[in-house]
N, C-alpha and C positions, 0 to 999 in steps of 0.2 A: 321716902325722903324723911330725914330726921327733922323733928319739929320742936320748937320751944313752946311753952305753955301759952295757949291763946287766952285772951280775956273775953269778957262778955261782948257779944257782937250785936246785940239787939238795941242798944241805946248808947248815948254819949254820957260819960261820967263827968264829974266835976273836974277831974284831972285832964280829960280830953278837952273840955272847953278852955281850960287854962292854957294847955299846950298848943292848941290849934286856933286860938281866937283871932290871930292876925290874918290867917287865910280865910277864916269864916266870915270876916268882914268884907271880903272882896266881892263886889257886885258882879252880876252877869251869870255865866254858865254854871259857876261853882255851886251856887244854891245855898249858901250859909250852912245852918245846922243840918239841913236835910242832905246837902252835898257831902258834908263831913261824915255823916252816918253811912252814906253810900260807899265812901272810901273805906270806912271801917269794916264793911261787909264784903269788900272786894277781895278777889284773889288774883294776883298778877304774877305771871311767870316771866322770869328774866333768864334768857339763854345766853350765856357768855358773861364771865365776871372779869373782863379786862378793861380796856380804855373806855368803852361805851357803857359796859355793865356797871362799873363802879359808880360813876355819877348818877346814872339812872336809878340804881337801887338805893343809893343814899338819899336822893330826892324823894323817892317813893316812901322810904322809911320815915323820913322827916315829915312828910305830908300826912302820915297816919294810915296808910293802906293796911288793912287788917291782916292779910296773909300775903307773903311774898315768897315765892319759890325760886331758888337759884340752881342753875344747872351748868356745870363746867367740869372738865376732866383734868385740867391743867394745875400746875403748882406755881406759886409766886417765884419770880426770878428778878434779880437786880435790874435787868434791862427793862422790866415792866414799870418800874417805879416812877419814871418821869411823867407818865400819863395815867397810871392806874393808882389814883391817889388814896384809895381806901386801904391799900396794902402797905406793908412796912418792911424795912430792912431786916428786922428780926424774922419776919415771915419768910423772906427770901433766903436768909441763912439756913433756916430750918427746912426749907422746901415745903412750906405749909400749903395745903390745898387752897386754891383760890376761893372756893365756895365757903370754906371755914373762915378764911381771913376776912372776906367781905361780910359774912354773917356777924363776926365779932365787931366789926366797925359799925354795922347797922344797929346792933343792940346797944353799943355804947352811946349812939346818938339817940335811940328811942327804944327803951327796953319793953315797951308795951306792944310792939308788933310781933306777929308770929312769923318767924323766918324758917323756912324749910330748905334743906340742901340735898342735892344729889350730885355726887362726884361721878360723872359719866359723860360719855360723848353721845350726842344725839345721833340716832340711826333710824333706819326704816322700821325697826322693830319696836322702838320705844317712843317715837315722836308723837304719834297720835294719842297715846295714853298720857303723855306729859302735858299736852295742851288742853285736853278735855277737862272741863270744870273751871277753866280760867276765865276771868272776866275779860282780860286782854293779855296778849303776849308781846314781849319786847325781844326782838332779834338783835343781839349785841355782839354778833360774831363777825368775823372778817374772811369767811371762806364761802365759795359758791355752794358747795355740797350742803352745808348746814342751812344756808338760806333757803334752798329748795325743799329740803326735808321739813323745816319748820313752816315754810310758806304753804306747802301742800297739806300738812297736818292741820294747820289753822283753817284752810279752805274747807277741808273735809269735815272738821268739827264745828264750823261756823263761828270761829272765835276771831275777833279783830286782831290784826298784827301791826305793830309799829316797828318799822325796819329802818335802820340807820347805817351809814358807812362813813368812815373817816380815813383819809390817806393824804400824807403830806400836809398841805395847808387847806385842803378841800374837804367838804362834808356834804352828805345828802341825807334826806329824811323823807319818809312817806308813810301813810297809813293805808293798810290794805284790808279789804273785807269788812269795812264798817258800813252798816246798813246795806245799801245796794252798791257800794263801791267795788272796784275791781280787786281781785286777789293778786298775789305776787305773780302767779303764773299767767294771769291775764296780760300782764305787762311784759313779762319775760318768759315766753313760751318754752324756750329751749335753753338749757344751761350752756355756758361758754365752755370751750375745750379747756382741758387742764393746762395751767401755765400761762393763760392769756389774761388773767385778772391779778392785779397786784395785791399785796397784803402789807400790813404794818411792818411785819418782820422783814420783808424783802425791800419795801420801798420807803419805809420810814413814815413817821407821823409826829406832829407836835402835840404836846399835852393839852394846851388850851383848845385845840380843835376837837379832840375827843371829849373833853369836858363840856364844851358847848353843845355838841351833837347829842351826847348822853342826857344832858339836862333838858334839851328840847324833846327828846324821846319821852322822858317822864311827863313833860307838859302835855303831849298828845295823849298819853295814857290817862292822865287825869281828866281830860276832855271826854274820852270814851266812857270812863266810869261815871262821869256826871251826866252822860247822855246828851252831850252837846250837839247842836245842829251840825250835820255833816259839812255845811257850807263854811263853818268856822274852823274846820279841821283840815288836815292834809290828805283827806280821802280823795283819791283821783287827782292828786297834785304831787309835785316834787319840789321840795325846798332844797336849793343848791346854795352852799355857803363857800365863798372864797375868802378865807381869813386873811390871806396875804394882801388883798386889795380892799378888805372890809366891805365886801358886797354880799348881800342876801337877795336871792331871786326865787320866785315861785312860778313854776310853769304848770299848765294844766295837762294832764295825761288822758289817754283814751279811757273810755268807760269799760265796764265789764264786758267780756267777750262771750256771746252766747255759746260759741263752740269750745270754750275753755274746758278741758277735760276735768279740771279740779272743781270748778264752781259753776260752769255754764249750764243754762237750762236745756240747751239742745246739743251740748257737746259731750254727753255721756256722764254728766255729774252723777255720782253714786257708783259709777263703774270704775273710776280711778281708785287706785289703792296705793298705800305707801310702798308696797313691794314693787310696783311699777316705777315709783320714784327712784328707789334704790337701783333697780335694773337699768334705768336710763342713765343715772349718774355713773354707774360702773362702766357702762358701754362707752362713755366719753372719757373714762379714766379719772373722773373728778373725785371719786372716793379713794383713789390710790394714795398711800402714804407718801409724803415727801421723802426723797432720798432713797426710795426703793425702785426696783425696775418695773414692777407690775407686769411681768412678762412670763407667760406660761412656759415657754421653752427654757428660760433660765431656771425656773423652779423645778422643772422636770430634770434638767441636767444636774442640779444640785442634789436632787433626791436619788439620782442613779449612781452617784459616786460615793466612795467609802471614806474619803478624807476631805476636810475643808479646803485644803490646798488644791486638791484635784478639782473640786467644784469651782473654786475661784478661777483656776487657770482655764478650765473648759468653758465656763460661762462668760469670762471677761476678756480673754485675750485671743485674737486671731493668730494664726501661725505667721511667722516672719516671712515666709514665702508667699502665702496667700494674701496677706494684708486684709484691710477692712472690707474690701470689695470682692475678695476672692470667693471661690466656691468652697464647698465643704460645710460640715455641720455647724462649725462655730460662727459662720457668717450669718446664720439665722438668729443668733442670740444678741440681745442688746449688751452694751459694754459697761455695765455697772460693777465696779470692784467693791465687794462687801466691806463693811466698816472695819473689821479687824484686819483684813488683808490690806486695805488701803492704809491703815495706820502703820503696818509693817513696812510697806513700800516707802512711805513718806518719813519714816523715823529718822533717816540720816539728816533731815533738815530740822530736827527738833533740838531743843536746848540741851537735852541729855546726850546728844551726839556731838557736843563741842561748843555749846553755848550760843550758837549763831542766832537761834530764835529769840533770845532775850532782847535783841535790839528792836524787834518789831513793835514793842509797846511805844517806843519813842515816836513812831510814825503818827500816832494819834495827835501829836502836838506839833506836827510839821505839815506844811503844804504839800500837795501832790507834785510830782515832777522829779527833776534831776536831783535836787538836794535830798529828798526823801529816799530815792533809790540808792544814793551813795551811802547813806547811813546804814541801811539794812544789810549790806553785805555784798558788794562787788559783783563778780561774774556769775553767769548762769551755771547751774550745777545739774548733774544727772543723777538718777536713782536706778536701781535694778528692779525691773518688772518681771515676775515669774513667767516663764514661757509656758505654752500650752502643754498639758500632760494628756496623753491619749493611750488607752489600753495598757496602762501600767508603765509606759515608757516616758521618762522625763525629758525635758528639753531645757537647754540653757536659758538663763535669764536674758532679757533684752535691756539694753541701755535705753533709758527713757528720760525725756525732759518733762518738767512739771509746768503746765500751762494754766495760769490763773485767768479765768474768763469773766471775772467780776468787773463792775464799772470802775473807772479811775477813782471816783469818790470813795467807793468801798475799799479799794486797794490802799488808799491813803490812810485808812484806819489801822490796818495791820496786814501783814503778808508773810508768806513763807520765803525766807531768804534763798536766793538761788533760783527762784521760779521765774519763768517768762510771763509776759502779760500781753494778752490781746482780748479786749472785751468782746463778749459774744455779739454785741450789737455792731462790732467792727469787722466781723467775719465777711469775706467777699460774698456778694450775692450770687444766686444761681445764674448760669449762662443763659443767653437769650434763646438758645435752642432747646431749653428745658433740661439740660444735663445737670449733673451734680455740681454744686459750687466748689471752686478750688479751695485748697487750704490757704491760710494767710501766708503770704510770701515771707514775712519776717520769721514765722515759725519754721518754714522749710529751710531757710538760711541757717537758723540756729541749730536745727537738727543736723544739718550737713556739717557745720563747724564743730559740733560736739560729738559727732559720730553716733548719734542716737537713732534707734530704729523704732521708737514708740513714743507715745504721748500720754501722760496722765493729766487729765483735766480736773481742775478744782474750782469750786465756787464756795459760797457761804454754807449751803445746806445740801448740795448734791443734786440740785434740780437743773440749773442752767448748764452745769458741767456735763450732765448726761446728754443734753441736747447738743452741746459742742462735740462730745465724743462721737455721737452718731453722725454728725455732719463731716467730721474728719475721716471717719471710717468710709463714708460714702465717697470721699475724695481719694480713697486708696491708702490711707494711713492705718497703722495699728494704733488704736486709741482706746483708752478706758476712762471712766469717770470714777472719782473717789466718792463712794456713797457716804452721805452724811456731811460731806464738805469739810470746811475748816472747823465747824462745830464738832464734827465727829473726830477730827484730828486732835482737838483739845481734850475731848472726853476719853479717847483711847490711846493717846500717845504723849501729849505734852500739856499737862494741867496748867502750866504757866502761860500758855498762849492766850492772848486777849480775845474774849468772846464779845460779840455785839449783836 
């Protein structure tokens, strides 16, 4: 990690006393001058420099924590700024690394702290090394994979972990592994399957919520550094915040599990490794990148072909005769249409193909429903989907409809003109006898009316659309998902399309 020059750590200077005098006067756990010296000698690791990491790190820097390490692999984006208040519009325009942007803000606030940065993603290979030597770790991420990687690393290294989450108007906060308190895996033995946990990017979040939870994270970290009585901390407890109704509630959690593989006395503590964490997360698909298929047959098919077009056709499209539920090699492959191929298929709906996409920006200022639908451009349209190519023999393209499977709220922000709309949550349920769920009747009617033989599913980032495509294939349709979703469409086809 890159470091700024640290100051003397063994004593408080006159500048320290002047800078921190107001918090040194606070009675209780903090401990006055002795507590401030403990802060100066502490090393706190902040994983994630977004909505939670920004307020946490700024509070810690302001409080005078001697060394603060920042880890994040992302860059600043305009969509971050409503909640990630340490970053700037200039940083977003430049694509500045979040660790560098946050470090700049922290040093502007307090140039006496030692801020170290690492632009990287936490994985099973670096997690343990990152947390070792830390006084306390703050998990400021919003994905299950990183939570388990950081949680297991802290349990193995014996480092307390302050974990927070924020989504919509709600927040949660807990302290793990402090004194004899439970670790993260004690409370959550198994990671949830991929796609079952929301994120800020997908579900939205309000800035005051992340600021509140991040500030409370910093408060718990200060307690740990000060050596506060566990009873006064959130060790073995969960703080739940409902900002919409102004409610704060603390519930008691179960204690440390003796059989916990990460920290339990009788559960093989010492035998658990970060490699096992990575293996478990991969087995559940939790470590797979969003917008990719994570499918070995697809990767093998792509590797065995000589052209990108052939790989796309072989891996993404079932034959028109066999359909999504037919026999043959293609029925074994998931239906993700790669980014570049998806952009080509959807290009007729872009602004460059007639200006129709230019109207979508107006939807951000109109309510969902009929009025918005009328503004964005009339009747449903079809696109050409490349047919499957086998053994060097091409096949003609299929006429396809574009099905937007996002929620009505998201579609009201922006949409592809000419696309159909059925939210994934509105797909028909499976039949009572356990058979595959039927396709939405409105989709079948539109396909019949337009003479379409295939469906291209789109969502924001290519995750829900892949689920939708698989369900439609199980119902007997030729269906593919546009990998990368509308964000990929903007990046590879229409730069003027509004991102969110």
